[in-house]
C-alpha positions in Angstrom: -42.8 30.5 -14.5 -40.8 31.6 -11.5 -41.8 28.4 -9.7 -40.7 26.3 -12.6 -37.2 28.0 -12.5 -37.0 27.4 -8.8 -37.7 23.7 -9.3 -35.2 23.5 -12.2 -32.4 25.1 -10.2 -33.2 22.8 -7.3 -33.1 19.7 -9.6 -29.9 20.8 -11.2 -28.4 21.4 -7.7 -29.4 18.0 -6.6 -27.9 16.3 -9.7 -24.8 18.4 -9.3 -24.4 17.4 -5.7 -24.7 13.7 -6.6 -22.1 14.0 -9.3 -19.8 16.0 -7.1 -20.2 13.4 -4.3 -19.4 10.6 -6.6 -16.3 12.3 -8.0 -15.1 13.3 -4.5 -15.6 9.7 -3.2 -13.7 8.3 -6.1 -10.8 10.6 -5.6 -10.7 9.8 -1.8 -10.8 6.1 -2.6 -7.9 6.3 -4.9 -5.9 8.3 -2.4 -6.7 5.7 0.3 -5.7 2.9 -2.0 -2.4 4.6 -2.8 -1.6 5.2 0.8 -2.4 1.5 1.7 -0.2 0.2 -1.2 2.6 2.4 0.0 2.2 1.2 3.5 2.1 -2.4 2.4 5.3 -1.9 0.3 7.1 -0.3 3.3 6.1 -3.1 5.6 7.3 -5.7 3.0 10.6 -3.9 2.7 11.1 -3.8 6.4 10.2 -7.5 6.6 12.7 -8.4 3.9 15.4 -6.3 5.5 14.8 -8.0 8.9 15.0 -11.5 7.2 18.2 -10.5 5.5 19.7 -9.3 8.8 18.7 -12.6 10.5 20.2 -14.6 7.7 23.5 -12.7 7.9 23.6 -13.0 11.7 22.8 -16.8 11.5 25.1 -17.5 8.6 28.3 -15.5 9.4 28.6 -15.7 13.1 26.7 -18.9 13.9 29.6 -21.4 14.2 33.2 -22.1 13.5 34.3 -21.1 10.0 35.6 -24.7 9.3 32.1 -26.1 10.1 30.5 -23.6 7.8 32.9 -24.6 5.0 32.0 -28.3 5.5 28.3 -27.6 5.5 28.6 -25.4 2.4 30.9 -27.7 0.5 28.1 -29.9 -0.7 26.1 -27.0 -2.1 28.8 -26.2 -4.7 
């Protein structure tokens, strides 16, 4: 009877370890995914800010104001 209980406890421990490992892996995977999404969003924001700065630099100070007005006149 004692040997049966030892086997039962060992089997329950093994099953519990597998379940705990799967739960732990899932939680870690979700954390990693969240960190990656935040990193991607941060990079995209920086990319957009840089493109906006480039546009402002190229649009406002690129040439004579009269030339800019002539180029922009057709867009209205």
